[in-house]
TORPA-4810 file (N, C-alpha, C, O; in nm, 3 decimals):
<nodes>
NODE_1_9.729_10.959_9.494_9.765_10.928_9.626_9.918_10.858_9.643_9.996_10.880_9.735_M
NODE_2_9.938_10.778_9.541_10.067_10.721_9.578_10.191_10.813_9.614_10.265_10.792_9.710_K
NODE_3_10.204_10.910_9.530_10.301_10.996_9.575_10.268_11.075_9.685_10.364_11.145_9.720_R
NODE_4_10.164_11.091_9.756_10.122_11.155_9.880_10.175_11.074_10.007_10.206_11.111_10.121_V
NODE_5_10.173_10.942_9.940_10.187_10.852_10.068_10.371_10.834_10.095_10.425_10.823_10.205_N
NODE_6_10.458_10.837_9.923_10.558_10.846_9.963_10.665_10.973_10.003_10.772_10.976_10.063_L
NODE_7_10.589_11.065_9.946_10.619_11.187_10.041_10.604_11.198_10.180_10.700_11.208_10.257_F
NODE_8_10.466_11.197_10.219_10.495_11.173_10.367_10.556_11.110_10.460_10.595_11.152_10.569_M
NODE_9_10.567_10.973_10.395_10.675_10.851_10.426_10.792_10.903_10.488_10.835_10.904_10.603_G
NODE_10_10.847_10.965_10.327_11.016_11.020_10.393_11.023_11.148_10.443_11.134_11.176_10.489_G
NODE_11_10.937_11.237_10.448_10.918_11.361_10.531_10.941_11.290_10.695_11.036_11.314_10.769_I
NODE_12_10.826_11.199_10.723_10.790_11.155_10.873_10.935_11.086_10.911_11.005_11.109_11.009_F
NODE_13_10.961_10.990_10.795_11.083_10.922_10.826_11.242_10.995_10.868_11.336_10.951_10.935_T
NODE_14_11.231_11.065_10.827_11.338_11.188_10.831_11.355_11.232_10.955_11.446_11.206_11.033_A
NODE_15_11.232_11.323_10.973_11.197_11.408_11.092_11.227_11.283_11.217_11.276_11.324_11.322_V
NODE_16_11.196_11.125_11.204_11.189_11.070_11.297_11.335_11.032_11.315_11.383_11.022_11.428_G
NODE_17_11.404_11.012_11.209_11.569_10.966_11.243_11.607_11.074_11.273_11.704_11.036_11.339_I
NODE_18_11.613_11.214_11.281_11.677_11.352_11.323_11.643_11.376_11.494_11.726_11.413_11.577_V
NODE_19_11.545_11.354_11.513_11.482_11.363_11.625_11.543_11.218_11.711_11.606_11.244_11.814_F
NODE_20_11.533_11.114_11.685_11.608_11.015_11.728_11.755_11.029_11.785_11.797_11.000_11.897_I
NODE_21_11.814_11.078_11.684_11.969_11.130_11.721_11.981_11.258_11.780_12.070_11.278_11.862_A
NODE_22_11.923_11.322_11.758_11.930_11.440_11.869_11.913_11.406_12.012_11.994_11.448_12.094_V
NODE_23_11.822_11.339_12.044_11.759_11.279_12.161_11.871_11.199_12.216_11.914_11.225_12.329_G
NODE_24_11.925_11.096_12.138_12.018_11.011_12.182_12.158_11.081_12.239_12.216_11.063_12.346_L
NODE_25_12.186_11.157_12.139_12.317_11.238_12.141_12.303_11.321_12.270_12.386_11.313_12.360_L
NODE_26_12.194_11.403_12.277_12.219_11.518_12.384_12.204_11.462_12.488_12.277_11.502_12.579_T
NODE_27_12.099_11.339_12.522_12.092_11.257_12.642_12.198_11.217_12.695_12.231_11.249_12.809_A
NODE_28_12.278_11.128_12.607_12.436_11.102_12.615_12.534_11.176_12.647_12.613_11.144_12.736_L
NODE_29_12.543_11.288_12.579_12.658_11.406_12.614_12.626_11.480_12.723_12.708_11.487_12.814_L
NODE_30_12.503_11.547_12.732_12.460_11.597_12.840_12.441_11.545_12.971_12.454_11.615_13.071_L
NODE_31_12.404_11.391_12.971_12.373_11.312_13.072_12.246_11.344_13.133_12.237_11.327_13.255_R
NODE_32_12.131_11.394_13.059_12.028_11.470_13.110_11.940_11.354_13.056_11.935_11.347_12.933_V
NODE_33_11.864_11.254_13.134_11.799_11.190_13.090_11.613_11.196_13.067_11.525_11.111_13.050_P
NODE_34_11.617_11.343_13.079_11.486_11.389_13.021_11.488_11.430_12.845_11.392_11.449_12.771_V
NODE_35_11.617_11.436_12.819_11.640_11.454_12.683_11.596_11.327_12.591_11.579_11.326_12.470_L
NODE_36_11.585_11.248_12.659_11.536_11.071_12.575_11.392_11.068_12.532_11.350_10.980_12.458_L
NODE_37_11.293_11.197_12.593_11.181_11.251_12.540_11.159_11.266_12.383_11.073_11.225_12.305_F
NODE_38_11.299_11.357_12.370_11.313_11.359_12.224_11.318_11.258_12.155_11.263_11.265_12.045_F
NODE_39_11.380_11.137_12.191_11.396_11.004_12.146_11.279_10.908_12.111_11.278_10.819_12.025_T
NODE_40_11.188_10.942_12.188_11.049_10.881_12.197_10.981_10.978_12.094_10.930_10.921_11.998_L
NODE_41_10.973_11.094_12.097_10.907_11.161_11.984_10.956_11.108_11.854_10.868_11.095_11.768_F
NODE_42_11.062_11.077_11.825_11.140_11.078_11.725_11.117_10.914_11.646_11.127_10.879_11.528_G
NODE_43_11.090_10.854_11.750_11.043_10.716_11.696_10.911_10.689_11.667_10.873_10.604_11.586_L
NODE_44_10.818_10.785_11.755_10.668_10.791_11.664_10.674_10.843_11.533_10.618_10.793_11.435_S
NODE_45_10.737_10.936_11.535_10.747_10.986_11.389_10.795_10.898_11.273_10.760_10.890_11.156_F
NODE_46_10.861_10.851_11.327_10.953_10.716_11.255_10.915_10.615_11.237_10.973_10.545_11.154_L
NODE_47_10.800_10.566_11.309_10.691_10.474_11.288_10.596_10.521_11.181_10.566_10.452_11.083_L
NODE_48_10.548_10.648_11.206_10.419_10.699_11.141_10.497_10.722_10.989_10.409_10.753_10.909_L
NODE_49_10.590_10.719_10.943_10.679_10.754_10.827_10.688_10.601_10.776_10.651_10.582_10.660_G
NODE_50_10.730_10.500_10.844_10.750_10.366_10.800_10.622_10.337_10.781_10.614_10.248_10.696_I
NODE_51_10.508_10.373_10.823_10.389_10.308_10.797_10.322_10.368_10.655_10.237_10.299_10.598_G
NODE_52_10.359_10.491_10.604_10.334_10.558_10.505_10.392_10.509_10.391_10.333_10.492_10.284_F
NODE_53_10.520_10.484_10.415_10.597_10.414_10.307_10.563_10.268_10.283_10.586_10.228_10.169_L
NODE_54_10.507_10.172_10.381_10.472_10.024_10.371_10.310_10.037_10.292_10.269_9.949_10.217_R
NODE_55_10.242_10.147_10.320_10.159_10.149_10.232_10.173_10.149_10.088_10.112_10.069_10.017_R
NODE_56_10.274_10.260_10.032_10.281_10.294_9.942_10.363_10.136_9.846_10.344_10.094_9.731_D
NODE_57_10.422_10.103_9.918_10.498_9.978_9.868_10.393_9.842_9.860_10.409_9.753_9.777_H
NODE_58_10.291_9.842_9.954_10.187_9.754_9.931_10.120_9.780_9.811_10.126_9.711_9.709_R
NODE_59_10.053_9.889_9.828_9.989_9.940_9.685_10.037_9.924_9.532_9.964_9.898_9.435_E
NODE_60_10.168_9.942_9.532_10.287_9.932_9.424_10.273_9.780_9.392_10.230_9.729_9.289_R
NODE_61_10.320_9.721_9.504_10.327_9.575_9.482_10.178_9.493_9.421_10.170_9.435_9.312_Y
NODE_62_10.104_9.503_9.491_9.932_9.441_9.472_9.893_9.529_9.285_9.832_9.479_9.190_T
NODE_63_9.944_9.638_9.294_9.923_9.692_9.141_10.048_9.592_9.016_10.011_9.552_8.906_E
NODE_64_10.116_9.581_9.042_10.233_9.478_8.988_10.206_9.337_8.975_10.217_9.272_8.871_T
NODE_65_10.170_9.292_9.091_10.089_9.160_9.110_9.956_9.125_9.016_9.943_9.023_8.947_W
NODE_66_9.861_9.234_9.030_9.734_9.192_8.930_9.812_9.190_8.791_9.815_9.087_8.724_L
NODE_67_9.880_9.315_8.747_9.910_9.325_8.618_9.960_9.180_8.548_9.927_9.124_8.443_R
NODE_68_10.028_9.156_8.623_10.124_9.003_8.601_10.034_8.891_8.618_10.049_8.804_8.532_E
NODE_69_9.952_8.871_8.698_9.908_8.722_8.753_9.747_8.742_8.733_9.679_8.639_8.726_N
NODE_70_9.673_8.891_8.721_9.557_8.921_8.725_9.475_8.837_8.628_9.532_8.769_8.542_G
NODE_71_9.324_8.839_8.640_9.242_8.769_8.550_9.182_8.849_8.476_9.090_8.889_8.547_S
NODE_72_9.175_8.903_8.372_9.093_9.020_8.281_8.982_8.974_8.282_8.969_8.858_8.242_R
NODE_73_8.858_9.053_8.333_8.696_9.055_8.320_8.685_9.194_8.243_8.759_9.274_8.187_I
NODE_74_8.566_9.178_8.267_8.506_9.312_8.145_8.400_9.337_8.253_8.331_9.236_8.271_Y
NODE_75_8.363_9.454_8.337_8.268_9.513_8.408_8.135_9.570_8.312_8.130_9.569_8.189_A
NODE_76_8.061_9.605_8.379_7.955_9.694_8.330_8.011_9.809_8.382_8.074_9.815_8.487_D
NODE_77_7.980_9.926_8.284_7.991_10.057_8.324_7.855_10.134_8.429_7.744_10.175_8.395_F
NODE_78_7.910_10.132_8.542_7.768_10.192_8.621_7.761_10.329_8.620_7.665_10.378_8.560_V
NODE_79_7.874_10.432_8.694_7.841_10.523_8.677_7.982_10.615_8.721_8.084_10.550_8.743_A
NODE_80_7.986_10.727_8.729_8.133_10.840_8.754_8.069_10.906_8.864_7.963_10.969_8.861_V
NODE_81_8.149_10.882_8.966_8.078_10.957_9.112_8.178_11.019_9.166_8.283_10.997_9.106_Q
NODE_82_8.187_11.094_9.264_8.275_11.195_9.333_8.318_11.102_9.447_8.244_11.011_9.484_F
NODE_83_8.446_11.126_9.506_8.517_11.044_9.575_8.511_11.109_9.668_8.614_11.177_9.672_N
NODE_84_8.431_11.135_9.773_8.412_11.232_9.895_8.523_11.193_10.001_8.575_11.278_10.073_T
NODE_85_8.560_11.050_10.007_8.691_11.069_10.087_8.798_11.174_10.077_8.851_11.224_10.177_S
NODE_86_8.822_11.200_9.976_8.933_11.272_9.946_8.894_11.435_9.909_8.797_11.455_9.836_V
NODE_87_8.951_11.519_9.947_8.922_11.666_9.910_9.018_11.733_9.901_9.072_11.746_10.011_R
NODE_88_9.077_11.792_9.810_9.178_11.897_9.764_9.142_12.050_9.726_9.079_12.076_9.622_V
NODE_89_9.190_12.162_9.827_9.125_12.276_9.761_8.955_12.281_9.750_8.903_12.356_9.667_N
NODE_90_8.873_12.198_9.837_8.745_12.199_9.831_8.699_12.108_9.748_8.586_12.066_9.775_G
NODE_91_8.767_12.050_9.628_8.707_11.981_9.525_8.727_11.846_9.560_8.821_11.818_9.634_R
NODE_92_8.632_11.736_9.506_8.676_11.607_9.507_8.692_11.527_9.374_8.629_11.551_9.272_C
NODE_93_8.776_11.437_9.389_8.821_11.378_9.263_8.692_11.279_9.203_8.610_11.237_9.284_P
NODE_94_8.682_11.251_9.089_8.598_11.155_9.031_8.684_11.002_9.032_8.805_10.979_9.025_L
NODE_95_8.575_10.919_9.043_8.631_10.758_9.037_8.500_10.702_8.893_8.391_10.758_8.895_V
NODE_96_8.524_10.605_8.794_8.479_10.510_8.774_8.423_10.436_8.808_8.504_10.347_8.833_I
NODE_97_8.289_10.391_8.841_8.222_10.240_8.906_8.154_10.175_8.815_8.064_10.199_8.735_Q
NODE_98_8.244_10.054_8.858_8.173_9.944_8.729_8.136_9.811_8.792_8.156_9.817_8.913_C
NODE_99_8.096_9.712_8.759_8.054_9.592_8.811_8.038_9.472_8.746_8.019_9.473_8.625_Q
NODE_100_8.044_9.353_8.815_8.032_9.230_8.760_8.031_9.129_8.856_8.093_9.127_8.962_A
NODE_101_7.953_9.042_8.807_7.946_8.897_8.903_8.023_8.822_8.845_8.047_8.805_8.726_V
NODE_102_8.085_8.749_8.995_8.206_8.670_9.039_8.102_8.504_9.000_8.012_8.466_9.075_N
NODE_103_8.134_8.443_8.897_8.090_8.305_8.861_8.143_8.211_8.962_8.089_8.101_8.949_P
NODE_104_8.225_8.213_9.054_8.259_8.109_9.157_8.127_8.144_9.293_8.057_8.065_9.356_A
NODE_105_8.134_8.262_9.296_8.008_8.292_9.396_7.872_8.342_9.398_7.788_8.354_9.488_D
NODE_106_7.872_8.370_9.259_7.756_8.436_9.216_7.714_8.572_9.280_7.601_8.621_9.267_G
NODE_107_7.798_8.619_9.339_7.790_8.771_9.401_7.818_8.886_9.306_7.894_8.859_9.213_K
NODE_108_7.766_9.020_9.314_7.812_9.113_9.259_7.889_9.214_9.310_7.855_9.275_9.411_V
NODE_109_8.023_9.244_9.229_8.098_9.311_9.276_8.147_9.418_9.236_8.212_9.409_9.132_Y
NODE_110_8.135_9.556_9.302_8.126_9.682_9.245_8.309_9.707_9.260_8.378_9.647_9.343_L
NODE_111_8.365_9.811_9.155_8.461_9.823_9.146_8.468_9.985_9.124_8.378_10.053_9.075_F
NODE_112_8.594_10.030_9.171_8.618_10.192_9.184_8.744_10.198_9.122_8.834_10.125_9.163_E
NODE_113_8.769_10.307_8.990_8.899_10.340_8.962_8.972_10.403_9.065_8.960_10.398_9.187_S
NODE_114_9.070_10.477_8.975_9.197_10.556_9.075_9.083_10.664_9.064_8.967_10.652_9.025_K
NODE_115_9.161_10.784_9.113_9.086_10.910_9.107_9.171_10.994_9.019_9.290_11.016_8.995_N
NODE_116_9.012_11.041_8.968_9.066_11.138_8.809_9.040_11.273_8.889_8.970_11.280_8.990_F
NODE_117_9.105_11.379_8.830_9.064_11.550_8.841_9.011_11.578_8.711_9.039_11.692_8.672_W
NODE_118_8.944_11.509_8.636_8.884_11.569_8.514_8.752_11.447_8.464_8.757_11.324_8.471_F
NODE_119_8.670_11.511_8.428_8.547_11.441_8.427_8.562_11.317_8.277_8.544_11.340_8.157_D
NODE_120_8.601_11.186_8.350_8.618_11.090_8.228_8.466_11.043_8.163_8.452_10.977_8.060_P
NODE_121_8.385_11.081_8.228_8.234_11.005_8.138_8.221_11.076_8.013_8.164_10.996_7.939_E
NODE_122_8.245_11.200_7.939_8.235_11.198_7.793_8.396_11.040_7.725_8.390_10.982_7.616_P
NODE_123_8.451_11.028_7.777_8.529_10.917_7.732_8.506_10.775_7.730_8.563_10.679_7.677_F
NODE_124_8.389_10.791_7.816_8.301_10.614_7.836_8.164_10.611_7.758_8.072_10.532_7.780_L
NODE_125_8.168_10.704_7.672_8.012_10.704_7.599_7.966_10.589_7.550_7.852_10.542_7.557_Q
NODE_126_8.082_10.538_7.490_8.066_10.424_7.359_8.129_10.298_7.406_8.161_10.201_7.338_D
NODE_127_8.144_10.319_7.555_8.227_10.135_7.614_8.108_10.119_7.735_8.091_10.175_7.843_R
NODE_128_8.040_10.024_7.669_7.967_9.921_7.781_8.024_9.869_7.914_7.989_9.882_8.032_P
NODE_129_8.117_9.808_7.856_8.223_9.743_7.932_8.380_9.815_7.972_8.445_9.873_7.885_K
NODE_130_8.432_9.800_8.124_8.546_9.840_8.149_8.619_9.720_8.184_8.572_9.626_8.248_I
NODE_131_8.759_9.730_8.130_8.849_9.616_8.173_8.857_9.638_8.315_8.855_9.748_8.370_P
NODE_132_8.865_9.513_8.376_8.914_9.501_8.528_9.014_9.364_8.540_8.998_9.260_8.475_V
NODE_133_9.126_9.390_8.642_9.226_9.279_8.635_9.170_9.249_8.806_9.164_9.318_8.908_L
NODE_134_9.139_9.122_8.772_9.111_9.066_8.948_9.203_8.939_8.990_9.248_8.857_8.910_V
NODE_135_9.223_8.937_9.126_9.283_8.814_9.184_9.134_8.728_9.177_9.031_8.785_9.215_D
NODE_136_9.128_8.586_9.125_9.026_8.484_9.084_9.002_8.476_9.243_8.887_8.497_9.281_R
NODE_137_9.108_8.446_9.344_9.066_8.390_9.447_9.014_8.508_9.565_8.989_8.478_9.682_N
NODE_138_9.003_8.643_9.508_8.954_8.754_9.596_8.930_8.857_9.516_9.016_8.924_9.459_D
NODE_139_8.764_8.875_9.510_8.745_9.006_9.385_8.818_9.137_9.464_8.870_9.225_9.395_Y
NODE_140_8.819_9.143_9.602_8.847_9.235_9.649_8.977_9.309_9.626_9.007_9.419_9.673_H
NODE_141_9.057_9.222_9.537_9.214_9.268_9.490_9.157_9.307_9.384_9.092_9.216_9.333_R
NODE_142_9.151_9.425_9.316_9.140_9.464_9.161_9.211_9.578_9.110_9.266_9.649_9.195_Y
NODE_143_9.219_9.606_9.008_9.274_9.717_8.968_9.191_9.763_8.816_9.206_9.684_8.722_L
NODE_144_9.107_9.887_8.793_9.048_9.894_8.688_9.154_9.992_8.598_9.217_10.093_8.629_V
NODE_145_9.145_9.919_8.483_9.226_9.935_8.396_9.176_10.030_8.280_9.112_9.996_8.180_L
NODE_146_9.218_10.156_8.313_9.193_10.272_8.253_9.279_10.313_8.157_9.253_10.418_8.097_T
NODE_147_9.395_10.240_8.125_9.523_10.264_8.041_9.452_10.268_7.869_9.355_10.197_7.844_D
NODE_148_9.491_10.327_7.799_9.438_10.339_7.661_9.289_10.378_7.649_9.250_10.418_7.539_G
NODE_149_9.207_10.371_7.748_9.068_10.420_7.747_9.031_10.567_7.734_8.951_10.614_7.652_I
NODE_150_9.102_10.634_7.827_9.139_10.769_7.907_9.249_10.843_7.878_9.352_10.802_7.931_L
NODE_151_9.258_10.943_7.808_9.383_11.015_7.808_9.427_11.070_7.933_9.358_11.093_8.032_P
NODE_152_9.558_11.091_7.914_9.677_11.123_8.080_9.631_11.300_8.066_9.621_11.385_7.977_E
NODE_153_9.614_11.290_8.201_9.589_11.447_8.246_9.679_11.520_8.227_9.781_11.471_8.275_Q
NODE_154_9.702_11.652_8.162_9.789_11.725_8.105_9.850_11.814_8.257_9.939_11.898_8.247_G
</nodes>
């Protein structure tokens, strides 16, 4: 998903800049104010591209922050489920679900890993607990650690 945000952000930002430049230059050189619609169209593309790039940056920052400052807990393995919110060529990726109780508030939190395009369940048979990095102040900020547990997809 990270590559998608970066790719889409780059495309939309570039198209936005081109449309803004074309709109401004043609409107100023030809003195036709109607051509400023190109600028507005380009501005919408630019803002959309910046949104994609910001989301990518925020995801990378959160992952880096959790790797440096997060507290490691061990969550109970629950299941491997399809992530039906994503679909590529008619297929849905799989995610690892695990849960843990926050000792501070006594609530149960469900954690989901990143998307996998292969079945990770055979590699989790002998692992009842999965390591998770959490922000102690906000258990909604987390990173399920699958490094070293699952092989990388070839």
